[in-house]
N, C-alpha and C positions, 0 to 999 in steps of 0.2 A: 478508321483508325473512333471516328466515335464513340464505337464501341472498346478503346480501351484508355477513352480518358474518365469513361465509367465503372469503366476498371476498376480503375486509379483513383476516382474517386469513394467506394465504393471499403475501396482496401482499405484510403483513412476513416475514414466514417467508424467501419469495425472495429479500428483497431485503440480507435480516439473511445470509443464506445465502448467495450472492455478495459481498459484502465483505467476507467472512470468510474466504471458498472464493478470493477470487480474491487479496489479500493476500497466506493463506500457501503463493502456485504460483510467488508475486514475478511481481506480474500491475498493479503500482499503476506509477503514471505515473514515480514515480522512477527506477521500475528502467528502465522503453519507453524514458525518455527522454535516459539513458543510457548510452552509449561507452566502446567498453575503448579508448579517444584521448581520454576527459572526466580533465583531470588533479585532482584529489586530494589536500590535501592531507595529508602525512603526518604522524601521531598516533605526538610525543616519549618521551608515556608521563608527563611531570609535569601534563599537565592544558593545553599550549600548544603551536599547528600551528606545527612546524618549517620554516621560511622560505630557498627557498630565492634563493643572490647567485647 
């Protein structure tokens, strides 16, 4: 029983550690899927995105 609790604790630690570590090094799916040609609206500073016409 003790070994099972240790295994569950290890699973939780690995899961949280991997999530925290991968997010900090920029390995999120949004950052992996975006490219240099992705068009994002520019911020005008007033809370509204600028629209290019």
